[in-house]
C-alpha positions as CSV (number, residue, x, y, z in Angstrom):
1,M,-13.1,8.7,24.5
2,M,-12.3,10.6,21.7
3,I,-10.8,8.9,18.7
4,R,-8.6,11.2,16.2
5,T,-8.0,9.6,13.3
6,E,-3.9,10.6,12.9
7,F,-3.3,7.8,15.4
8,M,-5.3,5.0,12.9
9,I,-2.8,5.3,9.8
10,E,-0.7,2.1,10.7
11,N,-2.8,0.3,7.7
12,P,-3.3,2.9,5.2
13,I,-5.5,1.8,2.1
14,M,-5.1,3.7,-1.5
15,P,-7.8,6.4,-1.8
16,S,-10.1,6.1,-4.4
17,P,-8.2,7.2,-8.0
18,D,-11.3,10.0,-8.0
19,Y,-10.1,11.0,-4.5
20,A,-8.3,14.2,-4.2
21,L,-6.7,14.4,-1.2
22,P,-3.9,11.9,0.4
23,P,-4.3,10.3,3.7
24,H,-2.4,12.6,5.8
25,L,-4.6,15.6,4.7
26,I,-7.7,13.4,5.2
27,S,-6.7,13.0,9.1
28,E,-6.2,16.7,9.3
29,L,-9.5,17.4,8.3
30,L,-10.8,14.5,10.7
31,T,-9.0,15.9,13.7
32,G,-12.3,17.0,15.2
33,M,-13.7,14.0,15.4
34,R,-15.7,13.0,18.4
35,L,-16.9,9.3,18.9
36,R,-17.3,8.6,22.6
37,G,-19.3,5.6,23.8
38,V,-22.2,6.6,26.4
39,H,-22.9,2.9,27.0
40,Y,-22.4,-0.5,25.5
41,R,-24.3,-4.0,26.0
42,R,-23.2,-7.7,25.7
43,V,-26.7,-8.9,24.4
44,Q,-27.1,-12.8,24.1
45,T,-30.4,-14.2,22.8
46,G,-32.8,-17.3,22.3
47,P,-33.7,-19.0,19.1
48,S,-36.1,-16.3,18.5
49,F,-35.9,-12.6,19.5
50,G,-36.7,-8.8,18.4
51,L,-34.8,-6.2,20.0
52,G,-36.4,-2.6,19.5
53,V,-33.5,0.8,19.9
54,D,-35.0,3.9,19.8
55,A,-33.4,7.1,17.6
56,K,-31.0,9.1,19.4
57,A,-30.2,12.6,17.8
58,G,-26.4,13.2,17.4
59,H,-25.4,9.7,18.3
60,G,-24.4,6.6,16.4
61,Y,-24.9,2.7,17.1
62,F,-22.0,0.3,16.8
63,Y,-22.8,-3.6,16.8
64,Y,-20.6,-6.3,16.3
65,L,-21.8,-9.8,15.5
66,A,-19.9,-12.4,17.0
67,V,-22.1,-15.4,17.3
68,G,-25.0,-16.4,14.8
69,S,-27.3,-14.3,12.3
70,A,-29.5,-11.5,12.6
71,L,-31.4,-9.1,10.3
72,L,-31.4,-5.3,11.0
73,R,-34.3,-3.6,10.4
74,T,-34.2,0.2,9.8
75,G,-37.1,2.4,10.3
76,D,-38.0,2.3,6.5
77,G,-38.3,-0.9,6.7
78,S,-35.0,-1.9,4.8
79,L,-34.0,-5.1,6.0
80,H,-29.9,-6.2,6.2
81,E,-28.8,-9.9,6.8
82,L,-26.0,-10.4,9.2
83,S,-24.2,-13.4,10.2
84,A,-20.9,-13.7,12.5
85,G,-17.8,-11.4,11.6
86,N,-20.2,-8.0,10.7
87,A,-19.8,-5.0,12.2
88,V,-22.6,-2.2,11.5
89,F,-22.3,1.6,12.3
90,L,-25.3,3.6,12.2
91,P,-24.1,7.1,12.0
92,H,-27.3,8.8,12.0
93,G,-28.8,7.3,15.3
94,Q,-31.8,6.2,13.8
95,A,-34.1,3.6,15.5
96,H,-33.7,0.3,14.3
97,Q,-34.5,-3.7,15.5
98,W,-32.5,-6.6,15.5
99,L,-34.6,-9.7,14.7
100,S,-34.2,-13.5,14.0
101,G,-36.8,-13.4,11.3
102,E,-38.7,-10.8,10.3
103,D,-42.1,-11.5,11.9
104,A,-40.3,-11.7,15.3
105,Q,-42.4,-10.0,18.2
106,V,-40.2,-7.3,19.0
107,Q,-39.7,-5.6,22.6
108,D,-37.8,-2.9,23.9
109,I,-34.5,-3.4,24.7
110,E,-34.4,-0.9,27.6
111,T,-37.3,-2.5,29.1
112,L,-35.2,-6.0,29.1
113,A,-33.0,-6.9,32.7
114,A,-29.6,-5.8,32.4
115,N,-26.6,-6.8,34.9
116,L,-23.9,-4.1,35.2
117,I,-20.3,-5.8,33.6
118,G,-17.7,-2.9,33.4
119,N,-17.7,0.8,33.1
120,S,-21.2,1.9,31.1
121,V,-21.1,-1.8,29.8
122,T,-24.4,-4.0,30.7
123,E,-25.3,-7.5,29.9
124,V,-28.8,-8.4,28.6
125,D,-29.2,-12.4,28.5
126,T,-32.6,-13.7,26.7
127,C,-31.6,-16.6,26.5
128,P,-34.0,-19.7,27.8
129,S,-32.4,-21.9,30.0
130,A,-33.9,-24.5,28.2
131,S,-31.4,-23.5,25.2
132,A,-27.8,-24.2,25.9
133,V,-26.7,-22.6,22.6
134,P,-27.7,-19.1,22.0
135,S,-29.1,-18.5,19.0
136,A,-26.7,-14.9,18.9
137,I,-24.3,-13.1,20.8
138,F,-23.4,-9.5,19.8
139,F,-21.7,-6.1,21.5
140,Y,-23.4,-2.9,20.6
141,G,-22.5,0.4,21.9
142,C,-24.9,3.9,22.0
143,M,-22.1,6.7,21.2
144,E,-21.8,10.2,20.6
145,F,-20.8,11.2,17.0
146,D,-19.8,14.5,16.0
147,L,-17.8,15.2,13.3
148,G,-17.3,19.0,14.2
149,G,-16.4,21.2,11.1
150,M,-17.1,18.6,8.6
151,R,-20.4,17.6,9.7
152,A,-21.2,18.2,6.1
153,L,-19.8,14.8,5.6
154,G,-21.3,12.9,8.2
155,Q,-24.9,14.2,7.0
156,L,-23.8,12.4,3.9
157,M,-23.3,8.9,5.1
158,P,-25.7,5.9,4.5
159,D,-28.0,5.1,7.3
160,V,-26.4,1.4,7.3
161,M,-22.7,1.0,7.1
162,C,-22.0,-3.0,7.5
163,V,-18.6,-4.0,7.4
164,D,-17.0,-7.1,6.0
165,A,-13.5,-7.6,8.0
166,D,-12.5,-9.3,4.6
167,S,-13.7,-6.1,2.8
168,D,-10.2,-4.1,0.4
169,R,-12.2,-1.0,2.4
170,Y,-11.2,-1.6,5.9
171,P,-7.6,-3.5,6.0
172,G,-6.7,-4.1,9.7
173,L,-10.4,-4.7,11.5
174,I,-9.6,-8.7,11.0
175,P,-7.6,-8.8,14.3
176,I,-9.8,-6.2,16.0
177,L,-12.5,-8.0,15.2
178,S,-11.2,-11.4,16.1
179,S,-9.9,-9.9,19.3
180,M,-13.5,-8.3,20.4
181,K,-15.1,-12.0,19.4
182,G,-12.6,-13.6,21.5
183,E,-13.2,-11.3,24.3
184,I,-17.0,-11.5,24.0
185,C,-17.1,-15.1,24.3
186,S,-14.2,-16.0,26.5
187,R,-15.4,-13.0,29.3
188,R,-12.1,-12.9,30.6
189,V,-11.5,-10.6,33.6
190,G,-12.1,-6.6,32.3
191,F,-13.2,-8.0,28.8
192,A,-16.3,-5.6,28.7
193,D,-14.4,-1.9,29.1
194,I,-11.8,-3.6,26.5
195,L,-14.5,-4.7,24.3
196,A,-15.8,-1.0,24.8
197,R,-12.4,0.8,23.7
198,L,-12.4,-1.7,20.7
199,A,-15.6,-1.0,19.7
200,E,-14.8,3.0,19.2
201,V,-11.8,2.5,17.1
202,V,-13.7,0.0,14.8
203,A,-16.2,2.7,14.4
204,A,-14.3,5.7,13.8
205,M,-11.9,3.1,11.2
206,I,-15.5,2.5,9.8
207,V,-16.1,6.4,9.2
208,R,-12.3,6.6,7.7
209,G,-12.9,4.0,5.2
210,W,-15.7,5.4,3.8
211,I,-14.0,9.0,3.5
212,E,-10.7,7.1,2.1
213,C,-13.0,5.6,-0.8
214,G,-14.4,8.7,-1.9
215,C,-17.7,8.7,0.6
216,D,-19.5,6.4,-2.3
217,N,-19.3,9.4,-4.8
218,A,-21.4,11.0,-2.6
219,S,-22.4,15.0,-3.8
220,G,-21.8,18.4,-1.7
221,L,-18.8,18.6,0.5
222,A,-17.6,15.2,-0.4
223,A,-17.7,16.3,-4.1
224,A,-15.6,19.3,-3.4
225,L,-13.2,17.3,-1.3
226,R,-12.5,15.1,-4.8
227,D,-12.2,18.3,-6.6
228,P,-8.2,18.8,-6.4
229,R,-8.8,22.6,-6.3
230,L,-11.6,23.3,-4.2
231,A,-10.2,20.5,-1.6
232,R,-7.3,23.3,-1.3
233,A,-9.4,25.8,0.0
234,I,-11.5,23.7,2.1
235,L,-8.5,22.8,3.7
236,A,-7.2,26.0,4.3
237,L,-10.4,27.1,5.7
238,H,-10.2,23.9,8.2
239,R,-6.6,24.9,9.2
240,Q,-7.1,28.4,10.2
241,P,-10.9,29.1,11.1
242,A,-10.2,32.2,12.9
243,R,-9.0,33.6,9.9
244,D,-11.4,36.8,8.1
245,W,-10.8,34.9,4.6
246,K,-11.7,37.4,1.8
247,L,-12.7,35.0,-1.2
248,A,-10.0,36.4,-3.5
249,E,-7.4,34.9,-0.8
250,L,-9.1,31.3,-1.0
251,A,-9.4,31.6,-4.9
252,D,-5.4,32.1,-4.8
253,E,-5.5,28.6,-2.5
254,C,-6.9,27.1,-5.6
255,H,-4.8,28.9,-8.5
256,I,-8.2,29.9,-10.3
257,S,-9.5,33.5,-10.6
258,R,-12.0,34.6,-7.6
259,S,-15.0,34.8,-10.3
260,V,-14.7,30.9,-11.3
261,F,-13.6,30.2,-8.0
262,A,-17.3,31.6,-6.3
263,E,-19.1,29.8,-8.7
264,R,-17.5,26.5,-8.9
265,F,-17.6,26.2,-4.8
266,H,-21.2,27.3,-4.9
267,A,-22.2,24.7,-7.8
268,T,-20.2,21.6,-5.9
269,V,-20.9,22.6,-2.0
270,G,-24.1,24.4,-2.4
271,T,-23.6,27.4,-0.6
272,P,-21.3,30.3,-1.2
273,P,-17.8,29.8,0.0
274,L,-17.5,32.8,2.7
275,R,-21.2,31.3,4.1
276,Y,-19.6,28.0,4.4
277,A,-16.7,29.6,6.2
278,T,-18.8,31.5,8.7
279,E,-20.6,27.8,9.4
280,L,-17.6,26.2,9.6
281,K,-16.8,28.6,12.8
282,M,-20.3,28.1,14.2
283,R,-19.9,24.6,13.5
284,L,-16.7,24.4,15.5
285,A,-18.1,26.7,18.3
286,R,-20.8,24.2,19.1
287,Q,-18.2,21.6,19.6
288,W,-16.0,23.3,21.7
289,L,-18.9,24.5,24.0
290,T,-21.0,21.3,24.2
291,Y,-17.9,18.5,24.5
292,D,-14.8,20.7,25.4
293,R,-16.8,22.8,28.1
294,L,-15.2,25.7,27.0
295,S,-16.5,29.3,27.9
296,I,-18.5,31.4,25.6
297,D,-15.4,34.3,26.0
298,A,-12.6,31.4,25.5
299,V,-14.7,29.9,21.6
300,A,-15.1,33.7,20.9
301,E,-11.1,34.3,21.1
302,R,-10.4,31.1,19.6
303,L,-12.6,32.1,16.2
304,G,-10.8,35.9,16.0
305,Y,-14.2,37.5,17.6
306,T,-13.3,40.8,19.1
307,S,-16.0,40.3,21.5
308,Q,-18.2,38.0,23.1
309,A,-21.5,40.0,21.9
310,A,-20.2,39.6,18.3
311,F,-19.6,36.2,18.5
312,S,-22.8,35.4,20.2
313,R,-24.5,37.4,17.3
314,A,-23.1,35.4,14.4
315,F,-23.7,31.9,16.2
316,K,-27.4,33.0,16.8
317,R,-27.6,34.3,13.3
318,V,-26.5,31.0,12.0
319,M,-27.2,28.0,14.7
320,G,-30.7,29.8,15.6
321,L,-29.8,29.5,19.1
322,A,-27.5,31.5,21.9
323,P,-24.4,29.9,22.8
324,G,-25.8,29.1,26.2
325,S,-28.5,27.4,25.1
326,S,-26.5,25.4,22.8
327,R,-24.4,23.8,25.8
328,G,-27.5,23.3,27.6
329,A,-29.3,21.4,24.9
330,H,-26.1,18.8,25.4
């Protein structure tokens, strides 16, 4: 499933006062976001549990804790205390553990018996028969996660994005998370597939909320988006990625001189404007080749290259491998 942010603006929030772009422009920048579930699990535990999840590059992990409490431990040893109602998104797909306590014995979740309960949804029950009431119940999903042309923003995201539904940053999440809890606990017909769709929406809303609130004052591209003038140039590049942009044209978008624009862009984003434009093209090309399964000729034409050979040379120079290899790597 591909989530597009323009379909999720029924509960807008006011961006940070320092943030340069209004919500509809944020949505336009994020129209290339891919967030598609690969597999999901409903997990029910006993009083003591330790579940390990391996790292998966190019993916994110989403969790919703419906019942009980748990500790989330990431690869650097950081512990996050979670309680019923919390949702968590790990955008970098790093290895992590779910624990009943710091000293809990950990086993790989992939080694546990799982029953298929829906399309790409399984169920794991580690609750012993002697325990009538489970200690924790949560739903998690492994999702393909790619921000396309805005991939640099994804690299700035924190390792763990924990959501309290009452937070001002995420209006509209309370009814969705309440629906998730109802589906998890009631187990009505079709509940597993409904949970999978809700999980994708909540994960996308978490990403959107982080961006709307100024990316937690992150540097680089996020800082450029908070700069009203640089934001205009970045938006122009994303609106017309196939255009053969000249430095003077981008400076005109910002209403500043070419030299000031070039220096300001490089200092803020960390790369010169025209290099950013080329890298943007190649990030979009990778997404179209990998997820949309477009032909190399079609991608080259869409990005304004006069020949497949010229596009392939540019792609290999920026991405380090040929376009065909990029498709196969996925």
